[in-house]
Every structure is written in structure tokens, then in C-alpha cells.
N, CA, C and O of each residue as an XYZ file, in Angstrom:
460
protein
N       0.834     -1.066     -0.104
C       0.221      0.076      0.116
C       0.885      1.238      0.002
O       2.077      1.198      0.306
N       0.316      2.536     -0.448
C       1.060      3.650     -0.471
C       1.689      4.020      0.951
O       1.163      3.585      1.976
N       2.748      4.778      0.991
C       3.758      5.261      1.900
C       2.490      6.274      2.829
O       1.785      7.090      2.235
N       2.407      6.079      4.029
C       1.642      6.894      5.008
C       0.249      6.144      4.917
O      -0.624      6.789      5.498
N      -0.168      5.063      4.399
C      -1.382      4.733      4.624
C      -1.154      3.499      5.533
O       0.004      3.276      5.888
N      -2.110      2.707      5.927
C      -2.130      1.768      6.992
C      -1.154      0.677      6.429
O      -0.644      0.743      5.311
N      -0.968     -0.250      7.257
C       0.152     -1.304      6.856
C      -0.300     -2.478      6.663
O       0.529     -3.286      6.245
N      -1.454     -2.881      6.846
C      -2.310     -4.135      6.613
C      -3.770     -3.744      6.427
O      -4.345     -2.737      6.841
N      -4.292     -4.875      5.634
C      -5.775     -4.903      5.204
C      -6.250     -6.162      5.107
O      -5.633     -7.135      4.673
N      -7.622     -6.122      5.616
C      -8.537     -7.487      5.647
C      -9.376     -7.296      4.122
O      -9.853     -6.197      3.842
N      -9.471     -8.186      3.405
C     -10.063     -8.206      2.111
C     -11.195     -9.412      1.873
O     -11.224    -10.495      2.458
N     -11.840     -9.073      1.160
C     -12.801    -10.253      0.554
C     -12.861    -10.210     -0.995
O     -13.164     -9.208     -1.643
N     -12.570    -11.284     -1.449
C     -12.782    -11.737     -2.933
C     -13.974    -12.564     -3.232
O     -14.243    -13.404     -2.373
N     -14.690    -12.507     -4.198
C     -15.505    -13.232     -4.696
C     -15.446    -13.854     -6.207
O     -14.769    -13.350     -7.103
N     -16.089    -14.784     -6.326
C     -16.349    -15.393     -7.569
C     -17.266    -14.745     -8.703
O     -17.218    -14.941     -9.917
N     -18.084    -13.948     -7.994
C     -19.041    -13.197     -8.715
C     -20.283    -12.696     -7.782
O     -20.205    -13.181     -6.653
N     -21.212    -11.993     -7.946
C     -22.007    -11.534     -7.043
C     -22.817    -12.850     -6.415
O     -23.237    -13.771     -7.115
N     -22.948    -12.773     -5.070
C     -23.330    -13.728     -4.135
C     -22.611    -14.908     -4.264
O     -23.082    -15.882     -3.677
N     -21.521    -15.065     -4.928
C     -20.798    -16.385     -5.287
C     -20.048    -16.766     -4.092
O     -20.316    -16.393     -2.950
N     -19.020    -17.592     -4.462
C     -18.139    -17.917     -3.550
C     -17.294    -16.824     -2.777
O     -17.101    -15.796     -3.427
N     -16.827    -16.861     -1.669
C     -16.044    -15.649     -0.902
C     -14.783    -16.082     -0.193
O     -14.658    -17.172      0.365
N     -13.980    -15.268     -0.251
C     -12.632    -15.528      0.377
C     -12.242    -14.358      1.192
O     -12.091    -13.253      0.672
N     -12.055    -14.598      2.619
C     -11.375    -13.641      3.448
C     -10.002    -13.910      3.627
O      -9.510    -15.006      3.897
N      -9.252    -12.539      3.410
C      -7.772    -12.922      3.891
C      -7.203    -11.424      4.309
O      -7.726    -10.345      4.033
N      -6.224    -11.616      4.905
C      -5.350    -10.447      5.307
C      -3.986    -10.198      4.754
O      -3.414    -11.205      4.338
N      -3.322     -9.019      4.660
C      -2.021     -9.081      3.907
C      -1.504     -7.640      4.356
O      -2.203     -6.778      4.889
N      -0.230     -7.546      4.059
C       0.271     -6.352      4.071
C       0.543     -5.808      2.846
O       1.100     -4.711      2.901
N       0.331     -6.219      1.819
C       0.390     -5.741      0.583
C      -0.654     -6.273     -0.389
O      -0.582     -7.334     -1.009
N      -1.710     -5.306     -0.432
C      -3.163     -5.639     -0.810
C      -3.267     -5.629     -2.363
O      -4.155     -6.327     -2.853
N      -2.434     -4.891     -3.217
C      -2.320     -4.641     -4.523
C      -1.678     -5.896     -4.930
O      -2.291     -6.573     -5.755
N      -0.220     -6.451     -4.368
C       0.310     -7.604     -4.816
C      -0.540     -9.046     -4.460
O      -0.485    -10.038     -5.186
N      -1.332     -8.962     -3.206
C      -1.881    -10.046     -3.080
C      -3.329    -10.283     -3.734
O      -3.751    -11.438     -3.767
N      -3.949     -9.448     -4.151
C      -5.098     -9.553     -4.966
C      -4.415     -9.943     -6.251
O      -4.838    -11.052     -6.574
N      -3.567     -9.506     -7.083
C      -2.776     -9.699     -8.443
C      -2.572    -11.168     -8.204
O      -2.868    -11.946     -9.111
N      -2.013    -11.697     -6.876
C      -1.657    -12.959     -7.056
C      -3.163    -13.909     -7.357
O      -3.323    -14.816     -8.173
N      -4.032    -13.391     -6.494
C      -5.409    -14.326     -6.759
C      -5.965    -14.248     -8.116
O      -6.375    -15.227     -8.739
N      -5.959    -12.911     -8.589
C      -6.356    -12.623     -9.938
C      -5.746    -13.603    -10.985
O      -6.423    -14.288    -11.751
N      -4.475    -13.587    -10.931
C      -3.623    -14.444    -11.924
C      -3.604    -15.801    -11.394
O      -2.908    -16.605    -12.015
N      -4.218    -16.201    -10.389
C      -4.216    -17.783    -10.366
C      -2.863    -18.461     -9.733
O      -2.551    -19.616    -10.019
N      -2.153    -17.709     -8.922
C      -0.788    -18.028     -8.646
C      -0.891    -18.442     -7.292
O       0.155    -18.902     -6.833
N      -1.969    -18.399     -6.453
C      -2.083    -19.031     -5.310
C      -3.058    -20.234     -5.246
O      -4.249    -20.076     -5.515
N      -2.604    -21.306     -4.929
C      -3.204    -22.715     -4.838
C      -4.144    -22.656     -3.708
O      -4.012    -22.031     -2.656
N      -5.218    -23.485     -4.134
C      -6.321    -23.624     -2.999
C      -7.693    -22.936     -3.384
O      -7.987    -22.747     -4.564
N      -8.432    -22.608     -2.448
C      -9.640    -22.246     -2.728
C      -9.940    -21.375     -3.858
O     -10.682    -21.651     -4.800
N      -9.086    -19.961     -3.613
C      -9.676    -19.099     -4.724
C      -9.079    -19.429     -5.997
O      -9.474    -18.782     -6.968
N      -8.212    -20.305     -6.167
C      -8.146    -20.612     -7.363
C      -8.930    -21.793     -8.017
O      -9.288    -21.729     -9.193
N      -9.161    -22.764     -7.305
C     -10.225    -23.753     -7.388
C     -11.669    -23.020     -7.749
O     -12.342    -23.375     -8.717
N     -11.966    -22.206     -7.063
C     -13.259    -21.713     -7.080
C     -13.348    -20.481     -8.168
O     -14.441    -20.027     -8.507
N     -12.372    -20.089     -8.575
C     -12.553    -18.708     -9.400
C     -12.596    -17.560     -8.853
O     -12.926    -16.596     -9.544
N     -12.287    -17.405     -7.546
C     -12.378    -16.071     -6.746
C     -11.530    -15.281     -7.172
O     -10.387    -15.605     -6.849
N     -11.641    -14.036     -7.988
C     -10.764    -13.331     -8.343
C     -11.518    -11.710     -8.576
O     -11.086    -10.888     -9.384
N     -12.459    -11.536     -7.872
C     -12.839    -10.151     -7.678
C     -12.796     -9.672     -6.361
O     -13.373    -10.271     -5.453
N     -12.174     -8.667     -6.187
C     -12.039     -7.783     -5.036
C     -13.392     -7.108     -4.638
O     -13.968     -6.384     -5.450
N     -13.835     -7.312     -3.552
C     -15.325     -6.846     -3.588
C     -15.515     -6.147     -2.281
O     -16.570     -5.560     -2.041
N     -14.505     -6.193     -1.408
C     -14.498     -5.525     -0.033
C     -12.923     -5.441      0.671
O     -12.092     -6.307      0.396
N     -12.676     -4.558      1.399
C     -11.460     -4.217      2.313
C     -11.590     -3.112      2.787
O     -12.237     -2.172      2.323
N     -10.823     -3.172      3.989
C     -10.711     -2.358      5.191
C      -9.105     -2.394      5.600
O      -8.403     -3.404      5.573
N      -8.679     -1.049      5.988
C      -7.364     -0.671      6.441
C      -7.221     -1.061      8.010
O      -8.126     -1.107      8.843
N      -6.026     -1.293      8.162
C      -5.538     -1.477      9.550
C      -4.289     -1.012      9.847
O      -3.419     -1.099      8.980
N      -3.990     -0.440     11.125
C      -2.867      0.374     11.263
C      -1.572     -0.733     11.558
O      -0.387     -0.417     11.456
N      -1.999     -1.902     11.891
C      -0.741     -2.869     11.920
C      -1.507     -4.009     11.707
O      -2.735     -4.036     11.788
N      -0.581     -5.227     11.355
C      -0.857     -6.645     11.237
C      -1.864     -7.147     12.127
O      -2.897     -7.673     11.712
N      -1.559     -6.980     13.478
C      -2.330     -7.884     14.524
C      -3.718     -7.519     14.370
O      -4.514     -8.431     14.149
N      -4.132     -6.339     14.450
C      -5.720     -6.128     14.417
C      -6.153     -6.602     13.239
O      -7.138     -7.340     13.217
N      -5.565     -6.293     12.218
C      -6.092     -7.053     10.805
C      -6.209     -8.596     10.957
O      -7.241     -9.100     10.515
N      -5.349     -9.349     11.485
C      -5.400    -10.786     11.615
C      -6.627    -11.115     12.501
O      -7.288    -12.117     12.228
N      -6.986    -10.285     13.603
C      -8.027    -10.557     14.585
C      -9.132    -10.239     13.811
O      -9.994    -11.103     13.966
N      -9.535     -9.209     12.904
C     -10.542     -8.863     12.312
C     -10.736     -9.876     11.238
O     -11.901    -10.202     11.011
N      -9.600    -10.535     10.404
C      -9.582    -11.729      9.579
C     -10.501    -12.917     10.151
O     -11.480    -13.456      9.634
N      -9.773    -13.188     11.577
C     -10.345    -14.395     11.881
C     -12.005    -13.945     12.481
O     -12.950    -14.734     12.487
N     -12.050    -12.902     12.828
C     -13.728    -12.836     13.299
C     -14.558    -13.080     12.117
O     -15.472    -13.903     12.148
N     -14.243    -12.325     10.973
C     -14.960    -12.487      9.724
C     -15.300    -13.724      9.228
O     -16.412    -14.022      8.792
N     -14.134    -14.595      9.310
C     -14.300    -15.911      9.003
C     -15.265    -16.790      9.580
O     -15.521    -17.857      9.023
N     -15.838    -16.442     10.666
C     -16.708    -16.925     11.622
C     -17.972    -16.764     11.246
O     -18.815    -17.556     11.667
N     -18.379    -15.584     10.281
C     -19.812    -15.438      9.991
C     -20.067    -15.873      9.036
O     -19.222    -16.032      8.155
N     -21.547    -16.265      8.883
C     -22.086    -16.676      7.669
C     -21.914    -16.001      6.491
O     -21.556    -14.824      6.466
N     -22.185    -16.786      5.315
C     -22.243    -16.101      3.990
C     -23.010    -14.814      3.900
O     -22.601    -13.747      3.441
N     -24.223    -15.091      4.425
C     -25.289    -14.013      4.148
C     -24.831    -12.658      4.908
O     -25.245    -11.567      4.516
N     -23.994    -12.776      5.964
C     -23.484    -11.802      7.068
C     -22.686    -11.024      5.953
O     -23.125     -9.907      5.680
N     -21.576    -11.464      5.278
C     -20.636    -11.105      4.602
C     -21.322    -10.510      3.462
O     -20.856     -9.466      3.007
N     -22.354    -11.018      2.938
C     -22.956    -10.433      1.561
C     -23.511     -8.926      2.138
O     -23.312     -7.849      1.576
N     -24.215     -9.125      3.334
C     -24.558     -7.395      3.737
C     -23.461     -6.592      4.013
O     -23.628     -5.379      3.883
N     -22.185     -7.071      4.428
C     -21.146     -6.172      4.846
C     -20.541     -5.616      3.468
O     -20.236     -4.427      3.371
N     -20.350     -6.666      2.232
C     -20.141     -6.123      1.124
C     -21.241     -5.127      0.558
O     -21.041     -3.916      0.466
N     -22.136     -5.601      0.278
C     -23.267     -4.707     -0.284
C     -23.588     -3.263      0.269
O     -24.210     -2.430     -0.389
N     -22.994     -3.000      1.831
C     -23.455     -1.884      2.235
C     -22.068     -0.924      1.718
O     -22.248      0.285      1.861
N     -21.053     -1.230      1.282
C     -20.049     -0.277      0.518
C     -20.076     -0.650     -1.033
O     -19.668      0.215     -1.808
N     -20.469     -1.719     -1.487
C     -20.431     -2.140     -2.845
C     -21.569     -3.024     -3.374
O     -21.542     -4.230     -3.620
N     -22.568     -2.151     -3.492
C     -23.910     -2.908     -3.713
C     -23.981     -3.808     -4.969
O     -24.544     -4.899     -5.051
N     -23.214     -3.057     -6.056
C     -23.135     -3.698     -7.169
C     -22.142     -4.814     -7.546
O     -22.026     -5.320     -8.662
N     -21.225     -5.210     -6.079
C     -20.435     -6.236     -6.335
C     -19.067     -5.846     -7.432
O     -18.441     -6.710     -8.047
N     -18.780     -4.325     -7.505
C     -17.887     -4.036     -8.610
C     -16.459     -4.783     -8.189
O     -16.250     -5.318     -7.100
N     -15.661     -4.710     -9.140
C     -14.302     -5.252     -9.064
C     -13.325     -3.844     -8.558
O     -12.900     -3.033     -9.381
N     -13.087     -3.742     -7.159
C     -12.348     -2.659     -6.674
C     -10.757     -3.044     -7.009
O     -10.040     -2.374     -6.265
N     -10.123     -3.742     -7.721
C      -8.836     -3.831     -8.012
C      -8.438     -2.758     -8.659
O      -7.501     -2.081     -8.238
N      -9.167     -2.434     -9.882
C      -8.579     -1.137    -10.696
C      -8.348      0.132     -9.868
O      -7.421      0.884    -10.166
N      -9.284      0.433     -8.682
C      -9.354      1.570     -7.993
C      -7.947      1.642     -6.989
O      -7.436      2.711     -6.655
N      -7.404      0.230     -6.562
C      -6.378      0.271     -5.953
C      -5.237      0.835     -6.776
O      -4.439      1.585     -6.214
N      -5.092      0.542     -8.055
C      -3.959      1.140     -8.886
C      -3.918      2.594     -9.323
O      -2.884      3.084     -9.777
N      -5.182      3.366     -9.168
C      -5.200      4.769     -9.127
C      -5.121      5.255     -7.937
O      -5.622      4.712     -6.953
N      -4.370      6.511     -7.919
C      -4.296      7.006     -6.816
C      -5.532      8.016     -6.586
O      -6.087      8.670     -7.470
N      -5.857      8.006     -5.162
C      -7.242      8.551     -4.630
C      -8.323      7.949     -5.492
O      -9.196      8.691     -5.942
N      -8.327      6.763     -5.731
C      -9.483      6.070     -6.190
C     -10.638      5.827     -4.842
O     -10.517      6.240     -3.688
N     -11.523      5.191     -5.309
C     -12.372      4.868     -4.213
C     -12.148      4.246     -3.081
O     -12.922      4.390     -2.134
N     -10.987      3.411     -3.002
C     -10.584      2.876     -1.820
C      -9.653      3.736     -1.048
O      -9.031      3.159     -0.156
N      -9.406      5.188     -1.242
C      -8.766      6.041     -0.765
C      -9.296      6.620      0.731
O      -8.623      7.182      1.595
N     -10.684      6.302      0.737
C     -11.456      6.724      1.905
C     -11.664      5.650      3.095
O     -12.379      5.817      4.083
N     -10.963      4.622      2.819
C     -11.163      3.578      3.866
C     -10.269      3.740      5.084
O      -9.069      4.016      5.057
N     -11.062      3.518      6.206
C     -10.550      3.498      7.559
C     -10.554      2.427      8.199
O     -10.664      1.272      7.787
N     -10.410      2.895      9.406
C     -10.535      1.777     10.383
C     -11.717      0.773     10.334
O     -12.636      1.317      9.723
N     -12.002     -0.271     10.669
C     -13.166     -1.294     10.550
C     -14.477     -0.680     11.052
O     -14.382      0.172     11.935
N     -15.717     -1.021     10.581
C     -16.684     -0.729     11.230
C     -17.238     -1.612     11.964
O     -17.301     -2.699     11.391
N     -17.637     -1.599     12.925
C     -17.936     -2.775     14.015
C     -19.409     -2.865     14.000
O     -19.845     -3.898     14.508
N     -20.313     -2.001     13.524
C     -21.790     -2.046     13.735
C     -22.508     -3.626     12.977
O     -23.687     -3.919     13.174
N     -21.870     -4.226     12.393
C     -22.360     -5.397     11.795
C     -22.132     -6.530     12.802
O     -22.475     -7.680     12.527
């Protein structure tokens, strides 16, 4: 991520709208999402074609990001769908905005805990 921004991110990838979901954590969101999109990571995302970044949030360090990832993984699919649709109702692929300075993801801040 860009200098001066948070050092970790929790993210969700999808195979399509309301499709298979993957929750992950990384200190290099652009690089990790590119790996998923290019099918370079063996496992769930490659097997199910999970290539669309549909949700993410920044964290100041990896420790709270990992805690948030673990928490999200415990929730049911429909809860995750609600979380995604609050910020991305059309399930747009957010990856291109990661590559543009001041894109839609520039506003991301600490996680919302209301859901």
C-alpha cells in the first residue's frame, strides 16, 4: 500500500455476485489481489475462480488485521454479503481503484464494527 497509509488490510474476494467468498489479510493488498487474480495461489481461490476484490478495510498494523480476519471468517455467508453490499452494492471489482491514486478505496479507514 502507499506510504503513509495503513500497513495491513483485510479483504474479501468473490467469484461473482453472491458467489464463493474468500476472506484474507495482507500487508500488500495490491500484490496479494494480483496473485489471486492471476491464479498464482493454490487452494480455494484458484479452485473456485475467486478473482474479484469486493471489499477491504485498512488497519494500522497486522495484529488487528489478523484479529478482524479471524472474526469475519466465523460469520455466515449472508452476513458477509450484507457487509459487502453496504459499501459495494453492485459487487464491482475494486482492484482497478487500488491502482489509481485517490481511487474509491482512498477513503477506507478503521473497520466498522456495527455489523
